[in-house]
C-alpha positions in Angstrom: -1.5 22.2 -4.5 -3.7 20.2 -2.2 -2.1 17.9 0.3 -3.6 14.5 0.7 -4.5 12.7 3.9 -2.3 9.7 4.3 -3.2 6.3 5.8 -0.9 3.4 6.5 -2.4 -0.1 7.0 -0.7 -3.2 8.3 -1.3 -6.8 7.1 -4.4 -8.0 9.0 -3.9 -11.6 8.2 -6.5 -11.6 5.4 -5.7 -8.4 3.5 -1.9 -7.7 3.1 -2.2 -4.0 2.4 1.0 -2.3 1.5 3.9 -2.3 4.0 5.7 0.6 2.4 3.3 3.0 0.8 0.5 5.0 2.3 -3.0 5.3 0.8 -3.7 8.9 -0.2 -7.1 10.6 0.1 -7.8 14.0 -1.5 -11.0 15.3 0.0 -12.8 17.6 -2.5 -10.0 17.2 -5.1 -12.4 18.5 -7.7 -15.4 20.9 -7.3 -18.0 19.0 -9.2 -21.0 21.1 -8.0 -21.5 22.8 -11.3 -20.2 20.0 -13.6 -22.6 18.9 -16.3 -20.6 15.7 -16.7 -18.7 14.9 -13.5 -17.6 11.5 -14.8 -15.9 13.2 -17.7 -14.2 15.8 -15.4 -12.6 13.0 -13.4 -11.7 11.0 -16.4 -10.0 14.1 -17.9 -8.0 14.7 -14.7 -6.9 11.0 -14.5 -6.0 10.9 -18.2 -4.0 14.2 -18.0 -1.9 12.7 -15.1 -1.4 9.3 -16.7 -3.8 7.4 -14.4 -6.4 6.6 -17.1 -5.2 3.2 -18.1 -7.9 0.5 -17.8 -10.3 3.2 -16.7 -13.9 2.3 -15.7 -17.2 3.7 -14.4 -19.0 1.7 -11.8 -19.2 1.3 -8.0 -17.0 -0.4 -5.4 -17.4 -4.1 -4.7 -19.3 -5.0 -1.4 -16.6 -7.5 -0.4 -13.0 -7.0 0.8 -10.7 -7.0 -2.2 -7.4 -5.6 -3.3 -5.1 -5.5 -6.3 -1.7 -7.1 -5.8 0.0 -6.2 -9.1 -1.1 -2.6 -9.7 -2.0 0.6 -7.9 -5.6 2.0 -8.3 -7.3 5.4 -8.1 -10.9 5.9 -7.2 -12.7 9.2 -8.0 -16.3 9.8 -6.7 -18.3 11.4 -9.6 -21.8 11.1 -8.2 -23.5 9.9 -4.9 -21.8 8.9 -1.7 -20.2 5.8 -0.3 -19.0 4.5 3.0 -15.9 2.4 2.3 -13.6 0.4 4.6 -10.0 0.7 3.5 -7.2 -1.6 4.9 -9.3 -4.6 5.8 -11.2 -5.3 9.0 -8.8 -3.2 11.2 -8.6 -0.4 8.6 -10.4 2.9 8.4 -14.0 3.6 7.4 -14.3 6.7 5.3 -17.3 8.5 3.9 -16.6 9.6 0.3 -18.5 12.2 -1.7 -18.4 13.8 -5.2 -14.9 15.2 -5.9 -13.1 13.0 -3.5 -10.2 10.9 -4.8 -8.5 7.9 -3.1 -5.2 6.5 -4.4 -4.6 2.9 -3.3 -1.2 1.4 -3.4 -1.1 -2.2 -4.5 -2.4 -4.5 -1.8 -4.7 -2.0 -0.1 -8.0 -3.6 0.9 -11.2 -1.8 0.0 -14.9 -2.7 0.5 -18.1 -0.7 0.0 -20.1 -0.8 3.2 -22.9 1.5 2.0 -23.7 3.7 -0.9 -26.4 6.0 -2.2 -28.3 4.6 -5.2 -26.7 7.2 -7.6 -23.1 6.3 -6.8 -20.7 6.5 -9.8 -17.0 5.9 -9.2 -14.3 6.4 -11.8 -11.4 4.0 -11.4 -8.1 3.9 -13.2 -4.6 2.7 -13.1 -1.1 4.0 -13.9 0.7 2.7 -17.0 2.8 0.1 -15.2 1.4 -2.9 -13.5 -1.1 -5.7 -14.3 -4.7 -5.7 -13.1 -5.7 -8.5 -10.9 -8.5 -9.0 -8.3 -7.7 -10.6 -5.0 -10.3 -11.4 -2.3 -9.7 -10.9 1.4 -11.3 -14.2 2.1 -8.8 -16.3 0.0 -5.6 -17.3 1.7 -4.0 -18.3 -1.6 -4.5 -14.7 -3.0 -2.7 -13.3 0.1 0.3 -15.6 -0.1 0.9 -14.7 -3.8 0.3 -11.0 -3.1 3.0 -10.9 -0.5 5.5 -11.6 -3.3 4.0 -9.2 -6.0 3.1 -6.1 -4.0 6.7 -5.0 -3.3 7.5 -5.4 -7.1 4.8 -2.9 -8.3 6.6 0.2 -9.6 6.0 3.6 -8.1 4.2 5.8 -10.7 5.9 8.9 -12.0 2.8 11.1 -11.4 0.0 11.7 -9.0 -3.5 11.2 -10.4 -4.6 14.6 -9.0 -1.5 16.7 -9.1 0.5 15.2 -11.9 4.3 15.0 -11.8 4.3 17.9 -9.3 1.7 16.3 -7.1 2.3 14.7 -3.7 2.5 11.0 -4.7 5.9 10.9 -6.3 7.6 12.3 -3.2 5.4 10.6 -0.6 5.8 7.2 -2.2 9.5 7.4 -2.9 10.3 8.5 0.7 8.1 6.0 2.4 
């Protein structure tokens, strides 16, 4: 089983991030080099591991944003993206096909650059409520500070399922 890279981000005054849970990044979680339909391959993985709720195919917004009432998974199906996670003082990562990022509620993310063919598959675990908060709205941040700690930890990892890294990493954090 693949071990994810973990990132902890602190509140930067605009984006609250998650004070207790690390963001997880699986580099090359899937080998999509021979996939005829890489979007479907990622969707199948997320669905099998109960992270296909509210699933979408699109890109990543070019402004700092976060979700304060639900965790999110991003899988790169096509193209490449340079994404800043964790707000202005966070980490800039280059993502490519097969990479999967698991964002605990409150984790800021912003597309800085992308190839024209970028396709991201996004999804959510069964518990939580989708909401979109902007890093440039103080009212969003104040409300988020109350909701982020209340978002339940999922029972499975979007890549490894119930035996994946997320359940143990997020319960011991």
